[in-house]
N, C-alpha and C positions, 0 to 999 in steps of 0.2 A: 763664805759670802763676802764679797767686796761691797762695802757701803761708802759711796763717795758723796760728800757735800760739795755742791758747786754754788759759789756765791757771786752775785752781781756786785763787783767791787765799787763801781761808781755810785750805784744805788745806795749801798751801805754807807760809804763815806759821806755822800751828800746828806743823808739823814742825820748822821752823827755831827757833821759840821753845822747843820741847821739847829740842832737841839743843844749842842755844846760849843757854839761858836765863840763864846767869850773865853774859853780855856786857852791859855797861852803860857809861854815861858816868861821869865823875868825880863827878857829882852824884847818881848812882844811877838815872838813867833807863834802862830796859831797851832794848837795841838788837839783841838776837840775831835777832829776827824780821825786822827791816829789813835787817841785814847779810846774813843767810843768804838771804833772798828775792832781794835784788839780785844776789848772786853766782850763785844758782841760775838766775835768768832769763838772765843773761849766758851761762852755760854751756849752757842749753837751746837758745838760738839756734844756737850752734855745733854742738851734738850733733844736733839735729833736722835741720840741713842735711846732715850726714853720713848720717843714716838715710834721708832721702827722696831724697838725691842732687840737690837743687836749692836755690837760695837761699830763705831765709825772708823773706817780704815784709811780714809784719804780726804783731804780738803783742798779744793782748788778755788782760787779767787781770780775772776776774769775782769779785766779793765778795758774800757773803751780807749781807742787811740784815734780820735777824729771820728767824723761821721762815715757811715758805710759808703765806700766809693761806688759800689754796685748800685745802691739805691739812689744815690745822687745822679748817676748817669741816666737811670730809668726815669727819675722824677726829681728835677732840680729844686722843686719846692719842698722836698723832704726836710722836715724839721725847720722849715723856713720862717716860722713864727717866733723862733727863739732869738733873743737879742744877741747881736754881735758884740764884741768887746767894746767897739766905739759907741754903741747905743746904751751901755750900762751906766748907771749912776756910780759915783765914787764908792759908795757903800757896796753896791753889787759887784763892782770890779774887785774890791778888796776881798769879798767873800769868795769869788771864783778863783782868784789868784791863790788864796789859801787852800781852797779845795784841790786845785791842780797840784800844788806843792805836796799836799798830804797824801793824795792818791799815789803820786810818784814815789814818795818815801815808803809807803806801804808796799807798793809793787817791788821795790828793790830790797826790802828787809823782812818780808813775811817768811822767807825761807828760814830765818833764824829760829822760828818756832815750829818748823816742820810743815808749813803751809805752802803749797805750790801756787804759783801765779802764772798768768799768761796775758800778754798784751801785744798786739800786732797792729802796725800802722794801717789805717783804712778799714779796720774791723771793729765792730761793736761787741760788747760783752754778751749779748744774747746769742749772736752767731757763734762766738767762741765757746760758750757753754754747750750749745747743741753739738758743736764740733768735737768737744771733749767727750761727750756722751757717745757719739758715733764712733770716735776713734778708740775709746776704751772698749767698746763692744767688739770692734774689729780685732784689737790686740789681745783681748781676753775672752775670745769667743768660747773657750772651753771652760770658763769659770762662771759662777753665779754672781751677777752684778745687780746692784740697785743704786739709784741716784736720787738725791734730794736737792732740788734747786731752792735757793733762798733769795727771794727778791719780792718787792712790792709791785713790780712791773707785771701787769696782767698778761702780757704777750707770752710769758713762759708757760701759761696754762695749756697752750697748744701742744706741749711736749709730754704731757701726762699720758702714761700708758702703764702696762702691768709692771714695768721696771722703774718708772720715773714718777716722782711725786714733787709737789711744790709747797714750800712753807712760806706764807706771807707774814713777815715779821711785824707789820703794822696791824693787820687784822687779827693776828695770832690764830690763823686758820691753816690747817695742814690738809692740803688737797691731795687725795689719792685717786687712783683709778676707780676704786670701789665706792668712795663717798662723793665723787665729783658732782654727779647729777643732782644728788640731794642738796649739796651745798651751793652749787652755782646755778642750777636750773636747766641744764642741758647735758647731754652725754658728752664725755670728753672728745669723742670723735667728731662731734658737731661744733666744737668751740671755734675752730679755725673759720668755718663758714659764717658763724655769728660775727666774728671779729672782722671778716672781710666785708660783710654787709654794713656793719656799724661804722667801720673806719676807726681811726685813732687820732683824736684831736691833739693829743700831746705831741705827736710826730707830724702834725699838719697833713694827715692822710684822711681825706674826706670819704665818707661812706655814701650809701644811697639816702637821698633826702627823705627824712621822715622815719628812718629806721634807727632806733636806739636800743637800749637794753631790753626792754619788754618785748617790742615787736621783733627784734632780731632773734631772741630765744624762741618766741612763739613760732616763727617761720621755720627755723631749723628743726624744731621738735615736730612740727606738723608735717613737714615734707621729707624729713630724713636727711638733714644736712644740706650743704650747698649742692651736692650732686642731685639730690631729689628736687630741689628748687629749680635747677636748670634742666630737668628732664622735660622734654617737649610735651609729654603726656599731662603735665601739670600746668601748662601755659594758660589754658582757659580759666582755670580756677584762680590763678594768681592775678589775672587781668580783672577779676571782679572787684578787687580792692585798688583804690587809687594809689596807695603807697606801694604795695607789692607789685603793681603793674610797672612801676618805674624800673624795676630790676631788669625787665625784658626789653627796655628801650635800648637803642644803640649806645646812648650815654651810660645807661645802667650797666650794660654788659662790658663796656670799656672800663668802667670804674671797678667792676669785679675782677677783670683780668689784671688791671694795674695793682689793685690792693692785694691780690693773691701773690703777685711777684714781690711786692714790698714786705708783706707780713709773714707769708708762709715760709718758715725756716726749713722744713723737711724737704720741700719740693724744689726750691729755687736757689739755695745757697750751695755754691760749688767750692769745696775745700781742697781741690787739687793742689793749688799753689802753696797752701799752708799745712798740708798733711804731715810733712816731716816735723814741723814745729809742734804740732799737736801730739805727734808720737813721742817727741822728746819729753814733753810734760808727763805723758802717761808713764814713761819709763824712768822718770826722774826719781832718785832715791832720797826721800826726806830724812832729815835729822834735826834734833833740837840742840842749838848752841846756847847754853845758858849764859855763858860769859858774854857772848856777843849780844844776847837779848838784854842783859842788864845794862850794857854800855849804850844800847839804843834807847832804852827807857831813861837812862840818866841824861842822855843828850837832849831829850825833850822834857826833862824834869817831871816825869810821870811818877811821882813819889808814892801816890796812893796804890799803884800796882807794885812798886818795889817793896813796900812794907809787908805785903802778903805774897811775895814772889813765889815761894814754894807751893803754896796753895793754888795760886793763879795759873802757874805754868803746868800743873798736873794734867789738865785735859789735853794739852798739846803733846806731852810726853806719852800719855796713853794712846793718842792718835798714832804716833810713830810706832809704838810697840805693837799696836793692832795691825799696822800696815805690814810689818815683817812677819807677823804670826798668822796672817790670813791666808 
């Protein structure tokens, strides 16, 4: 059994910078994102093994590199509510500069502890994580594979199936194909329809006016997902409600089509141009460089890790050992 952890690197580093933002070297270089991310990844390896009941054999961290070029072409307002560098306060600019520096350092150095990374210009972490799952299944079609995505981003829930689970590190919830409906309130197959109807305010993707969490789940459950909602046989019933009637208006149908192309990872993301890069990561052979890791930790004065180094690095060494024995 191959068990791969896939981590949303920007999501992780942002959370660590937010909670450990004051941590820095004596010269003032911020290190909270690096320190927190390294510790979290080490803990995730151990925690996920307990949750799935089998050894973790691979860990991949995906990083954004700019906004999705495809989505911006489709919808120029995509993520348009987020502040530009010129709009940020000095404090916000300092935070984001430190975040960018630390994600870059993690991307360049996680290989030292046997963790694979991927970052491609014009691609976001959620696309790359799905791309890695897809490519791994292609390259390892004759093997048994399971994947655990780690992120607080709700968008990843659309990828849950018999082989793929999602762990939310903030909610401490492990979503699987078997428990998803009980935990979230709709079948995993219906999630994408719910998300398309609701939209995503964090990405400036507007949904159908009046449809939020409760109504969105109620509609997909009642009609059998978005396919059922758009079935002409259900049109008269939908028109009985002022809110659900908006779905069938020209504006509503246009919103659904746009949101489907923006949000739906499985249907609208074309990996042709980056397939070779994804394949390279799948076949990358990890190793742990203890000397290089110590030097990296000393560079950023992470003494609290160094004093327990042998214990701290053990999950990473186990990870690599599991990779070669799986």
